[in-house]
PyMOL Python script that loads the backbone (N, CA, C, O; Angstrom):
from pymol import cmd

cmd.read_pdbstr("""\
ATOM      1  N   ASP A   1      31.278 -50.747  -4.225  1.00  0.00           N
ATOM      2  CA  ASP A   1      29.909 -50.449  -3.800  1.00  0.00           C
ATOM      3  C   ASP A   1      28.950 -50.733  -4.959  1.00  0.00           C
ATOM      4  O   ASP A   1      29.036 -50.096  -6.009  1.00  0.00           O
ATOM      5  N   THR A   2      28.062 -51.663  -4.772  1.00  0.00           N
ATOM      6  CA  THR A   2      27.159 -52.056  -5.850  1.00  0.00           C
ATOM      7  C   THR A   2      25.941 -51.150  -5.968  1.00  0.00           C
ATOM      8  O   THR A   2      25.170 -51.277  -6.919  1.00  0.00           O
ATOM      9  N   ASP A   3      25.759 -50.245  -5.025  1.00  0.00           N
ATOM     10  CA  ASP A   3      24.597 -49.361  -5.068  1.00  0.00           C
ATOM     11  C   ASP A   3      24.922 -47.992  -5.646  1.00  0.00           C
ATOM     12  O   ASP A   3      24.126 -47.062  -5.517  1.00  0.00           O
ATOM     13  N   ALA A   4      26.070 -47.858  -6.274  1.00  0.00           N
ATOM     14  CA  ALA A   4      26.497 -46.556  -6.785  1.00  0.00           C
ATOM     15  C   ALA A   4      25.683 -46.158  -8.007  1.00  0.00           C
ATOM     16  O   ALA A   4      25.274 -47.000  -8.806  1.00  0.00           O
ATOM     17  N   ILE A   5      25.458 -44.853  -8.132  1.00  0.00           N
ATOM     18  CA  ILE A   5      24.778 -44.300  -9.305  1.00  0.00           C
ATOM     19  C   ILE A   5      25.679 -43.216  -9.883  1.00  0.00           C
ATOM     20  O   ILE A   5      26.118 -42.313  -9.171  1.00  0.00           O
ATOM     21  N   ASP A   6      25.945 -43.317 -11.166  1.00  0.00           N
ATOM     22  CA  ASP A   6      26.720 -42.292 -11.860  1.00  0.00           C
ATOM     23  C   ASP A   6      25.766 -41.329 -12.541  1.00  0.00           C
ATOM     24  O   ASP A   6      24.772 -41.749 -13.133  1.00  0.00           O
ATOM     25  N   LEU A   7      26.063 -40.041 -12.462  1.00  0.00           N
ATOM     26  CA  LEU A   7      25.283 -39.037 -13.191  1.00  0.00           C
ATOM     27  C   LEU A   7      26.130 -38.518 -14.337  1.00  0.00           C
ATOM     28  O   LEU A   7      27.303 -38.188 -14.159  1.00  0.00           O
ATOM     29  N   ASP A   8      25.534 -38.450 -15.502  1.00  0.00           N
ATOM     30  CA  ASP A   8      26.217 -37.940 -16.689  1.00  0.00           C
ATOM     31  C   ASP A   8      25.341 -36.895 -17.356  1.00  0.00           C
ATOM     32  O   ASP A   8      24.114 -36.979 -17.317  1.00  0.00           O
ATOM     33  N   ILE A   9      25.979 -35.918 -17.964  1.00  0.00           N
ATOM     34  CA  ILE A   9      25.276 -34.942 -18.800  1.00  0.00           C
ATOM     35  C   ILE A   9      25.777 -35.163 -20.218  1.00  0.00           C
ATOM     36  O   ILE A   9      26.966 -35.017 -20.502  1.00  0.00           O
ATOM     37  N   VAL A  10      24.857 -35.515 -21.099  1.00  0.00           N
ATOM     38  CA  VAL A  10      25.231 -35.847 -22.472  1.00  0.00           C
ATOM     39  C   VAL A  10      24.395 -35.045 -23.462  1.00  0.00           C
ATOM     40  O   VAL A  10      23.241 -34.709 -23.197  1.00  0.00           O
ATOM     41  N   LYS A  11      24.991 -34.751 -24.589  1.00  0.00           N
ATOM     42  CA  LYS A  11      24.281 -34.062 -25.660  1.00  0.00           C
ATOM     43  C   LYS A  11      23.257 -35.029 -26.261  1.00  0.00           C
ATOM     44  O   LYS A  11      23.574 -36.189 -26.523  1.00  0.00           O
ATOM     45  N   VAL A  12      22.041 -34.553 -26.476  1.00  0.00           N
ATOM     46  CA  VAL A  12      20.954 -35.400 -26.963  1.00  0.00           C
ATOM     47  C   VAL A  12      21.364 -36.136 -28.243  1.00  0.00           C
ATOM     48  O   VAL A  12      21.106 -37.333 -28.375  1.00  0.00           O
ATOM     49  N   SER A  13      21.992 -35.440 -29.175  1.00  0.00           N
ATOM     50  CA  SER A  13      22.338 -36.063 -30.460  1.00  0.00           C
ATOM     51  C   SER A  13      23.398 -37.154 -30.329  1.00  0.00           C
ATOM     52  O   SER A  13      23.600 -37.933 -31.261  1.00  0.00           O
ATOM     53  N   ASP A  14      24.082 -37.221 -29.174  1.00  0.00           N
ATOM     54  CA  ASP A  14      25.074 -38.280 -28.954  1.00  0.00           C
ATOM     55  C   ASP A  14      24.434 -39.599 -28.524  1.00  0.00           C
ATOM     56  O   ASP A  14      25.058 -40.655 -28.631  1.00  0.00           O
ATOM     57  N   VAL A  15      23.195 -39.543 -28.040  1.00  0.00           N
ATOM     58  CA  VAL A  15      22.570 -40.757 -27.506  1.00  0.00           C
ATOM     59  C   VAL A  15      21.226 -41.108 -28.148  1.00  0.00           C
ATOM     60  O   VAL A  15      20.723 -42.213 -27.949  1.00  0.00           O
ATOM     61  N   LEU A  16      20.643 -40.192 -28.909  1.00  0.00           N
ATOM     62  CA  LEU A  16      19.367 -40.464 -29.569  1.00  0.00           C
ATOM     63  C   LEU A  16      19.496 -40.222 -31.068  1.00  0.00           C
ATOM     64  O   LEU A  16      20.266 -39.369 -31.509  1.00  0.00           O
ATOM     65  N   THR A  17      18.732 -40.983 -31.841  1.00  0.00           N
ATOM     66  CA  THR A  17      18.758 -40.866 -33.292  1.00  0.00           C
ATOM     67  C   THR A  17      17.663 -39.909 -33.751  1.00  0.00           C
ATOM     68  O   THR A  17      16.500 -40.050 -33.373  1.00  0.00           O
ATOM     69  N   PHE A  18      18.042 -38.954 -34.555  1.00  0.00           N
ATOM     70  CA  PHE A  18      17.102 -37.957 -35.088  1.00  0.00           C
ATOM     71  C   PHE A  18      16.830 -38.240 -36.555  1.00  0.00           C
ATOM     72  O   PHE A  18      17.751 -38.523 -37.322  1.00  0.00           O
ATOM     73  N   GLU A  19      15.552 -38.161 -36.946  1.00  0.00           N
ATOM     74  CA  GLU A  19      15.202 -38.207 -38.361  1.00  0.00           C
ATOM     75  C   GLU A  19      14.968 -36.796 -38.876  1.00  0.00           C
ATOM     76  O   GLU A  19      15.145 -36.521 -40.063  1.00  0.00           O
ATOM     77  N   GLY A  20      14.570 -35.905 -37.979  1.00  0.00           N
ATOM     78  CA  GLY A  20      14.379 -34.500 -38.327  1.00  0.00           C
ATOM     79  C   GLY A  20      15.215 -33.645 -37.393  1.00  0.00           C
ATOM     80  O   GLY A  20      16.255 -34.089 -36.905  1.00  0.00           O
ATOM     81  N   GLU A  21      14.767 -32.415 -37.139  1.00  0.00           N
ATOM     82  CA  GLU A  21      15.512 -31.502 -36.263  1.00  0.00           C
ATOM     83  C   GLU A  21      15.196 -31.701 -34.788  1.00  0.00           C
ATOM     84  O   GLU A  21      15.988 -31.321 -33.925  1.00  0.00           O
ATOM     85  N   THR A  22      14.028 -32.302 -34.491  1.00  0.00           N
ATOM     86  CA  THR A  22      13.620 -32.478 -33.099  1.00  0.00           C
ATOM     87  C   THR A  22      13.040 -33.872 -32.890  1.00  0.00           C
ATOM     88  O   THR A  22      12.681 -34.568 -33.840  1.00  0.00           O
ATOM     89  N   LEU A  23      12.958 -34.260 -31.620  1.00  0.00           N
ATOM     90  CA  LEU A  23      12.248 -35.470 -31.201  1.00  0.00           C
ATOM     91  C   LEU A  23      11.162 -35.035 -30.231  1.00  0.00           C
ATOM     92  O   LEU A  23      11.390 -34.166 -29.389  1.00  0.00           O
ATOM     93  N   SER A  24       9.980 -35.635 -30.344  1.00  0.00           N
ATOM     94  CA  SER A  24       8.869 -35.261 -29.470  1.00  0.00           C
ATOM     95  C   SER A  24       8.371 -36.469 -28.686  1.00  0.00           C
ATOM     96  O   SER A  24       8.330 -37.591 -29.192  1.00  0.00           O
ATOM     97  N   PHE A  25       7.997 -36.210 -27.444  1.00  0.00           N
ATOM     98  CA  PHE A  25       7.409 -37.222 -26.574  1.00  0.00           C
ATOM     99  C   PHE A  25       6.117 -36.645 -26.018  1.00  0.00           C
ATOM    100  O   PHE A  25       6.030 -35.440 -25.782  1.00  0.00           O
ATOM    101  N   ALA A  26       5.111 -37.491 -25.805  1.00  0.00           N
ATOM    102  CA  ALA A  26       3.781 -37.031 -25.376  1.00  0.00           C
ATOM    103  C   ALA A  26       3.761 -36.536 -23.931  1.00  0.00           C
ATOM    104  O   ALA A  26       2.921 -35.713 -23.568  1.00  0.00           O
ATOM    105  N   CYS A  27       4.687 -37.037 -23.106  1.00  0.00           N
ATOM    106  CA  CYS A  27       4.755 -36.642 -21.712  1.00  0.00           C
ATOM    107  C   CYS A  27       6.127 -37.041 -21.162  1.00  0.00           C
ATOM    108  O   CYS A  27       6.889 -37.749 -21.820  1.00  0.00           O
ATOM    109  N   LYS A  28       6.426 -36.578 -19.953  1.00  0.00           N
ATOM    110  CA  LYS A  28       7.728 -36.874 -19.349  1.00  0.00           C
ATOM    111  C   LYS A  28       7.953 -38.375 -19.203  1.00  0.00           C
ATOM    112  O   LYS A  28       9.048 -38.873 -19.463  1.00  0.00           O
ATOM    113  N   SER A  29       6.897 -39.101 -18.782  1.00  0.00           N
ATOM    114  CA  SER A  29       7.072 -40.541 -18.551  1.00  0.00           C
ATOM    115  C   SER A  29       7.392 -41.278 -19.849  1.00  0.00           C
ATOM    116  O   SER A  29       8.120 -42.270 -19.822  1.00  0.00           O
ATOM    117  N   GLU A  30       6.868 -40.817 -20.982  1.00  0.00           N
ATOM    118  CA  GLU A  30       7.192 -41.460 -22.253  1.00  0.00           C
ATOM    119  C   GLU A  30       8.679 -41.315 -22.561  1.00  0.00           C
ATOM    120  O   GLU A  30       9.313 -42.274 -23.003  1.00  0.00           O
ATOM    121  N   LEU A  31       9.240 -40.139 -22.336  1.00  0.00           N
ATOM    122  CA  LEU A  31      10.674 -39.921 -22.532  1.00  0.00           C
ATOM    123  C   LEU A  31      11.481 -40.804 -21.589  1.00  0.00           C
ATOM    124  O   LEU A  31      12.409 -41.488 -22.021  1.00  0.00           O
ATOM    125  N   VAL A  32      11.133 -40.795 -20.300  1.00  0.00           N
ATOM    126  CA  VAL A  32      11.884 -41.561 -19.301  1.00  0.00           C
ATOM    127  C   VAL A  32      11.827 -43.058 -19.614  1.00  0.00           C
ATOM    128  O   VAL A  32      12.856 -43.733 -19.602  1.00  0.00           O
ATOM    129  N   GLN A  33      10.638 -43.574 -19.891  1.00  0.00           N
ATOM    130  CA  GLN A  33      10.489 -45.004 -20.171  1.00  0.00           C
ATOM    131  C   GLN A  33      11.175 -45.397 -21.476  1.00  0.00           C
ATOM    132  O   GLN A  33      11.829 -46.438 -21.540  1.00  0.00           O
ATOM    133  N   SER A  34      11.035 -44.592 -22.498  1.00  0.00           N
ATOM    134  CA  SER A  34      11.671 -44.896 -23.782  1.00  0.00           C
ATOM    135  C   SER A  34      13.177 -45.012 -23.614  1.00  0.00           C
ATOM    136  O   SER A  34      13.800 -45.942 -24.126  1.00  0.00           O
ATOM    137  N   PHE A  35      13.754 -44.065 -22.894  1.00  0.00           N
ATOM    138  CA  PHE A  35      15.201 -44.066 -22.690  1.00  0.00           C
ATOM    139  C   PHE A  35      15.622 -45.256 -21.841  1.00  0.00           C
ATOM    140  O   PHE A  35      16.625 -45.908 -22.130  1.00  0.00           O
ATOM    141  N   TYR A  36      14.861 -45.533 -20.803  1.00  0.00           N
ATOM    142  CA  TYR A  36      15.172 -46.635 -19.885  1.00  0.00           C
ATOM    143  C   TYR A  36      15.204 -47.977 -20.628  1.00  0.00           C
ATOM    144  O   TYR A  36      16.149 -48.751 -20.477  1.00  0.00           O
ATOM    145  N   PHE A  37      14.175 -48.244 -21.423  1.00  0.00           N
ATOM    146  CA  PHE A  37      14.125 -49.519 -22.136  1.00  0.00           C
ATOM    147  C   PHE A  37      15.125 -49.560 -23.289  1.00  0.00           C
ATOM    148  O   PHE A  37      15.669 -50.625 -23.583  1.00  0.00           O
ATOM    149  N   ALA A  38      15.376 -48.442 -23.943  1.00  0.00           N
ATOM    150  CA  ALA A  38      16.357 -48.390 -25.026  1.00  0.00           C
ATOM    151  C   ALA A  38      17.772 -48.648 -24.508  1.00  0.00           C
ATOM    152  O   ALA A  38      18.631 -49.127 -25.250  1.00  0.00           O
ATOM    153  N   SER A  39      18.013 -48.331 -23.235  1.00  0.00           N
ATOM    154  CA  SER A  39      19.335 -48.545 -22.647  1.00  0.00           C
ATOM    155  C   SER A  39      19.432 -49.923 -21.985  1.00  0.00           C
ATOM    156  O   SER A  39      20.380 -50.196 -21.249  1.00  0.00           O
ATOM    157  N   ASP A  40      18.450 -50.789 -22.248  1.00  0.00           N
ATOM    158  CA  ASP A  40      18.406 -52.117 -21.645  1.00  0.00           C
ATOM    159  C   ASP A  40      18.331 -52.023 -20.126  1.00  0.00           C
ATOM    160  O   ASP A  40      18.954 -52.812 -19.415  1.00  0.00           O
ATOM    161  N   LYS A  41      17.575 -51.065 -19.641  1.00  0.00           N
ATOM    162  CA  LYS A  41      17.306 -50.831 -18.212  1.00  0.00           C
ATOM    163  C   LYS A  41      18.560 -50.481 -17.415  1.00  0.00           C
ATOM    164  O   LYS A  41      18.610 -50.706 -16.205  1.00  0.00           O
ATOM    165  N   ALA A  42      19.564 -49.937 -18.084  1.00  0.00           N
ATOM    166  CA  ALA A  42      20.818 -49.600 -17.407  1.00  0.00           C
ATOM    167  C   ALA A  42      20.912 -48.115 -17.077  1.00  0.00           C
ATOM    168  O   ALA A  42      21.736 -47.711 -16.257  1.00  0.00           O
ATOM    169  N   CYS A  43      20.072 -47.304 -17.714  1.00  0.00           N
ATOM    170  CA  CYS A  43      20.239 -45.860 -17.652  1.00  0.00           C
ATOM    171  C   CYS A  43      18.864 -45.184 -17.597  1.00  0.00           C
ATOM    172  O   CYS A  43      17.943 -45.579 -18.312  1.00  0.00           O
ATOM    173  N   MET A  44      18.734 -44.165 -16.743  1.00  0.00           N
ATOM    174  CA  MET A  44      17.466 -43.451 -16.658  1.00  0.00           C
ATOM    175  C   MET A  44      17.689 -41.956 -16.881  1.00  0.00           C
ATOM    176  O   MET A  44      18.584 -41.352 -16.290  1.00  0.00           O
ATOM    177  N   CYS A  45      16.877 -41.389 -17.725  1.00  0.00           N
ATOM    178  CA  CYS A  45      16.936 -39.950 -17.973  1.00  0.00           C
ATOM    179  C   CYS A  45      16.142 -39.256 -16.865  1.00  0.00           C
ATOM    180  O   CYS A  45      14.946 -39.499 -16.699  1.00  0.00           O
ATOM    181  N   ILE A  46      16.829 -38.383 -16.104  1.00  0.00           N
ATOM    182  CA  ILE A  46      16.143 -37.732 -14.988  1.00  0.00           C
ATOM    183  C   ILE A  46      15.943 -36.237 -15.208  1.00  0.00           C
ATOM    184  O   ILE A  46      15.268 -35.576 -14.419  1.00  0.00           O
ATOM    185  N   GLY A  47      16.532 -35.700 -16.290  1.00  0.00           N
ATOM    186  CA  GLY A  47      16.382 -34.269 -16.527  1.00  0.00           C
ATOM    187  C   GLY A  47      16.822 -33.861 -17.922  1.00  0.00           C
ATOM    188  O   GLY A  47      17.506 -34.601 -18.630  1.00  0.00           O
ATOM    189  N   VAL A  48      16.404 -32.656 -18.291  1.00  0.00           N
ATOM    190  CA  VAL A  48      16.751 -32.076 -19.586  1.00  0.00           C
ATOM    191  C   VAL A  48      17.270 -30.662 -19.352  1.00  0.00           C
ATOM    192  O   VAL A  48      16.679 -29.887 -18.601  1.00  0.00           O
ATOM    193  N   LYS A  49      18.376 -30.339 -20.002  1.00  0.00           N
ATOM    194  CA  LYS A  49      18.894 -28.969 -19.984  1.00  0.00           C
ATOM    195  C   LYS A  49      18.833 -28.467 -21.424  1.00  0.00           C
ATOM    196  O   LYS A  49      19.548 -28.954 -22.300  1.00  0.00           O
ATOM    197  N   ARG A  50      17.982 -27.505 -21.643  1.00  0.00           N
ATOM    198  CA  ARG A  50      17.782 -26.976 -23.000  1.00  0.00           C
ATOM    199  C   ARG A  50      18.947 -26.074 -23.393  1.00  0.00           C
ATOM    200  O   ARG A  50      19.525 -25.372 -22.563  1.00  0.00           O
ATOM    201  N   GLN A  51      19.271 -26.113 -24.667  1.00  0.00           N
ATOM    202  CA  GLN A  51      20.357 -25.279 -25.179  1.00  0.00           C
ATOM    203  C   GLN A  51      20.084 -23.817 -24.856  1.00  0.00           C
ATOM    204  O   GLN A  51      18.999 -23.303 -25.130  1.00  0.00           O
ATOM    205  N   GLY A  52      21.078 -23.149 -24.268  1.00  0.00           N
ATOM    206  CA  GLY A  52      20.963 -21.733 -23.969  1.00  0.00           C
ATOM    207  C   GLY A  52      20.259 -21.405 -22.663  1.00  0.00           C
ATOM    208  O   GLY A  52      20.147 -20.232 -22.306  1.00  0.00           O
ATOM    209  N   GLU A  53      19.781 -22.417 -21.941  1.00  0.00           N
ATOM    210  CA  GLU A  53      19.106 -22.167 -20.663  1.00  0.00           C
ATOM    211  C   GLU A  53      19.986 -22.629 -19.508  1.00  0.00           C
ATOM    212  O   GLU A  53      20.770 -23.569 -19.642  1.00  0.00           O
ATOM    213  N   GLU A  54      19.842 -21.956 -18.379  1.00  0.00           N
ATOM    214  CA  GLU A  54      20.633 -22.283 -17.194  1.00  0.00           C
ATOM    215  C   GLU A  54      19.997 -23.402 -16.372  1.00  0.00           C
ATOM    216  O   GLU A  54      20.702 -24.220 -15.782  1.00  0.00           O
ATOM    217  N   GLU A  55      18.672 -23.438 -16.335  1.00  0.00           N
ATOM    218  CA  GLU A  55      17.951 -24.359 -15.456  1.00  0.00           C
ATOM    219  C   GLU A  55      17.842 -25.752 -16.067  1.00  0.00           C
ATOM    220  O   GLU A  55      17.732 -25.909 -17.283  1.00  0.00           O
ATOM    221  N   ILE A  56      17.876 -26.762 -15.191  1.00  0.00           N
ATOM    222  CA  ILE A  56      17.606 -28.141 -15.594  1.00  0.00           C
ATOM    223  C   ILE A  56      16.139 -28.425 -15.324  1.00  0.00           C
ATOM    224  O   ILE A  56      15.638 -28.129 -14.239  1.00  0.00           O
ATOM    225  N   GLU A  57      15.450 -28.995 -16.301  1.00  0.00           N
ATOM    226  CA  GLU A  57      14.059 -29.417 -16.110  1.00  0.00           C
ATOM    227  C   GLU A  57      14.086 -30.870 -15.651  1.00  0.00           C
ATOM    228  O   GLU A  57      14.384 -31.768 -16.438  1.00  0.00           O
ATOM    229  N   PHE A  58      13.775 -31.100 -14.376  1.00  0.00           N
ATOM    230  CA  PHE A  58      13.763 -32.460 -13.857  1.00  0.00           C
ATOM    231  C   PHE A  58      12.451 -33.132 -14.242  1.00  0.00           C
ATOM    232  O   PHE A  58      11.402 -32.489 -14.292  1.00  0.00           O
ATOM    233  N   LEU A  59      12.520 -34.418 -14.510  1.00  0.00           N
ATOM    234  CA  LEU A  59      11.385 -35.149 -15.079  1.00  0.00           C
ATOM    235  C   LEU A  59      10.623 -35.961 -14.045  1.00  0.00           C
ATOM    236  O   LEU A  59       9.915 -36.900 -14.407  1.00  0.00           O
ATOM    237  N   CYS A  60      10.752 -35.622 -12.758  1.00  0.00           N
ATOM    238  CA  CYS A  60      10.197 -36.470 -11.703  1.00  0.00           C
ATOM    239  C   CYS A  60       8.830 -36.027 -11.190  1.00  0.00           C
ATOM    240  O   CYS A  60       8.284 -36.680 -10.301  1.00  0.00           O
ATOM    241  N   SER A  61       8.264 -34.958 -11.708  1.00  0.00           N
ATOM    242  CA  SER A  61       6.943 -34.536 -11.234  1.00  0.00           C
ATOM    243  C   SER A  61       5.972 -34.433 -12.406  1.00  0.00           C
ATOM    244  O   SER A  61       6.367 -34.122 -13.529  1.00  0.00           O
ATOM    245  N   ALA A  62       4.700 -34.699 -12.129  1.00  0.00           N
ATOM    246  CA  ALA A  62       3.638 -34.651 -13.151  1.00  0.00           C
ATOM    247  C   ALA A  62       4.054 -35.404 -14.408  1.00  0.00           C
ATOM    248  O   ALA A  62       3.911 -34.911 -15.527  1.00  0.00           O
ATOM    249  N   MET A  63       4.569 -36.606 -14.194  1.00  0.00           N
ATOM    250  CA  MET A  63       5.158 -37.355 -15.304  1.00  0.00           C
ATOM    251  C   MET A  63       4.154 -37.774 -16.369  1.00  0.00           C
ATOM    252  O   MET A  63       4.518 -37.895 -17.539  1.00  0.00           O
ATOM    253  N   ASP A  64       2.897 -37.999 -15.990  1.00  0.00           N
ATOM    254  CA  ASP A  64       1.905 -38.452 -16.963  1.00  0.00           C
ATOM    255  C   ASP A  64       1.028 -37.326 -17.495  1.00  0.00           C
ATOM    256  O   ASP A  64       0.114 -37.568 -18.283  1.00  0.00           O
ATOM    257  N   LYS A  65       1.304 -36.086 -17.064  1.00  0.00           N
ATOM    258  CA  LYS A  65       0.552 -34.941 -17.582  1.00  0.00           C
ATOM    259  C   LYS A  65       0.830 -34.824 -19.077  1.00  0.00           C
ATOM    260  O   LYS A  65       1.982 -34.861 -19.509  1.00  0.00           O
ATOM    261  N   GLN A  66      -0.231 -34.682 -19.855  1.00  0.00           N
ATOM    262  CA  GLN A  66      -0.067 -34.565 -21.295  1.00  0.00           C
ATOM    263  C   GLN A  66       0.561 -33.216 -21.634  1.00  0.00           C
ATOM    264  O   GLN A  66      -0.119 -32.190 -21.631  1.00  0.00           O
ATOM    265  N   GLU A  67       1.845 -33.224 -21.923  1.00  0.00           N
ATOM    266  CA  GLU A  67       2.559 -32.027 -22.352  1.00  0.00           C
ATOM    267  C   GLU A  67       3.675 -32.505 -23.272  1.00  0.00           C
ATOM    268  O   GLU A  67       4.485 -33.348 -22.887  1.00  0.00           O
ATOM    269  N   THR A  68       3.714 -31.979 -24.459  1.00  0.00           N
ATOM    270  CA  THR A  68       4.698 -32.432 -25.425  1.00  0.00           C
ATOM    271  C   THR A  68       6.094 -31.998 -24.992  1.00  0.00           C
ATOM    272  O   THR A  68       6.346 -30.817 -24.754  1.00  0.00           O
ATOM    273  N   ILE A  69       6.990 -32.966 -24.895  1.00  0.00           N
ATOM    274  CA  ILE A  69       8.390 -32.710 -24.569  1.00  0.00           C
ATOM    275  C   ILE A  69       9.154 -32.766 -25.892  1.00  0.00           C
ATOM    276  O   ILE A  69       9.208 -33.812 -26.538  1.00  0.00           O
ATOM    277  N   VAL A  70       9.737 -31.651 -26.286  1.00  0.00           N
ATOM    278  CA  VAL A  70      10.461 -31.571 -27.556  1.00  0.00           C
ATOM    279  C   VAL A  70      11.947 -31.420 -27.258  1.00  0.00           C
ATOM    280  O   VAL A  70      12.364 -30.515 -26.535  1.00  0.00           O
ATOM    281  N   LEU A  71      12.732 -32.319 -27.828  1.00  0.00           N
ATOM    282  CA  LEU A  71      14.179 -32.263 -27.661  1.00  0.00           C
ATOM    283  C   LEU A  71      14.833 -31.873 -28.982  1.00  0.00           C
ATOM    284  O   LEU A  71      14.467 -32.375 -30.044  1.00  0.00           O
ATOM    285  N   SER A  72      15.801 -30.974 -28.897  1.00  0.00           N
ATOM    286  CA  SER A  72      16.584 -30.654 -30.085  1.00  0.00           C
ATOM    287  C   SER A  72      17.978 -31.253 -29.925  1.00  0.00           C
ATOM    288  O   SER A  72      18.368 -31.650 -28.827  1.00  0.00           O
ATOM    289  N   LYS A  73      18.710 -31.314 -31.003  1.00  0.00           N
ATOM    290  CA  LYS A  73      19.994 -32.022 -31.024  1.00  0.00           C
ATOM    291  C   LYS A  73      21.010 -31.463 -30.041  1.00  0.00           C
ATOM    292  O   LYS A  73      21.866 -32.206 -29.561  1.00  0.00           O
ATOM    293  N   ASN A  74      20.941 -30.172 -29.729  1.00  0.00           N
ATOM    294  CA  ASN A  74      21.928 -29.556 -28.848  1.00  0.00           C
ATOM    295  C   ASN A  74      21.483 -29.449 -27.395  1.00  0.00           C
ATOM    296  O   ASN A  74      22.225 -28.926 -26.563  1.00  0.00           O
ATOM    297  N   ASP A  75      20.277 -29.938 -27.075  1.00  0.00           N
ATOM    298  CA  ASP A  75      19.871 -30.018 -25.677  1.00  0.00           C
ATOM    299  C   ASP A  75      20.734 -31.085 -25.005  1.00  0.00           C
ATOM    300  O   ASP A  75      21.390 -31.885 -25.673  1.00  0.00           O
ATOM    301  N   GLU A  76      20.718 -31.081 -23.671  1.00  0.00           N
ATOM    302  CA  GLU A  76      21.476 -32.092 -22.935  1.00  0.00           C
ATOM    303  C   GLU A  76      20.546 -32.879 -22.025  1.00  0.00           C
ATOM    304  O   GLU A  76      19.565 -32.346 -21.506  1.00  0.00           O
ATOM    305  N   LEU A  77      20.868 -34.154 -21.838  1.00  0.00           N
ATOM    306  CA  LEU A  77      20.105 -35.018 -20.947  1.00  0.00           C
ATOM    307  C   LEU A  77      20.937 -35.303 -19.702  1.00  0.00           C
ATOM    308  O   LEU A  77      22.152 -35.480 -19.783  1.00  0.00           O
ATOM    309  N   ILE A  78      20.274 -35.343 -18.555  1.00  0.00           N
ATOM    310  CA  ILE A  78      20.927 -35.742 -17.326  1.00  0.00           C
ATOM    311  C   ILE A  78      20.543 -37.202 -17.117  1.00  0.00           C
ATOM    312  O   ILE A  78      19.366 -37.534 -16.976  1.00  0.00           O
ATOM    313  N   LEU A  79      21.553 -38.068 -17.098  1.00  0.00           N
ATOM    314  CA  LEU A  79      21.338 -39.501 -17.049  1.00  0.00           C
ATOM    315  C   LEU A  79      21.870 -40.092 -15.749  1.00  0.00           C
ATOM    316  O   LEU A  79      22.958 -39.742 -15.292  1.00  0.00           O
ATOM    317  N   ALA A  80      21.090 -40.990 -15.163  1.00  0.00           N
ATOM    318  CA  ALA A  80      21.535 -41.749 -13.998  1.00  0.00           C
ATOM    319  C   ALA A  80      21.796 -43.175 -14.482  1.00  0.00           C
ATOM    320  O   ALA A  80      20.929 -43.823 -15.067  1.00  0.00           O
ATOM    321  N   THR A  81      23.013 -43.640 -14.222  1.00  0.00           N
ATOM    322  CA  THR A  81      23.403 -44.984 -14.623  1.00  0.00           C
ATOM    323  C   THR A  81      23.750 -45.780 -13.374  1.00  0.00           C
ATOM    324  O   THR A  81      24.483 -45.313 -12.503  1.00  0.00           O
ATOM    325  N   TYR A  82      23.219 -46.965 -13.308  1.00  0.00           N
ATOM    326  CA  TYR A  82      23.482 -47.826 -12.151  1.00  0.00           C
ATOM    327  C   TYR A  82      24.823 -48.513 -12.352  1.00  0.00           C
ATOM    328  O   TYR A  82      24.967 -49.373 -13.221  1.00  0.00           O
ATOM    329  N   ALA A  83      25.800 -48.130 -11.546  1.00  0.00           N
ATOM    330  CA  ALA A  83      27.162 -48.643 -11.722  1.00  0.00           C
ATOM    331  C   ALA A  83      27.341 -50.001 -11.067  1.00  0.00           C
ATOM    332  O   ALA A  83      28.429 -50.574 -11.121  1.00  0.00           O
TER     333      ALA A  83
END
""", "prot")
cmd.dss("prot")
cmd.show_as("cartoon", "prot")
cmd.util.cbc("prot")
cmd.orient("prot")
């Protein structure tokens, strides 16, 4: 099936390079687009699960609202990969 999508949950520090303790994005769409293009359009970040929290923050609403998205090394990303 060529239309399959795989979902993965990965630790932020396993897929992004940190120069400090956190990474910041100006809005959800900046995070999603940065990840999409960095993965050569193979993978899309659709959510963030913060360390110690139960809820997943999905990135599909109010994507261009100016709100700083801060990721720490132990947060997790929910990734959709086109198989």
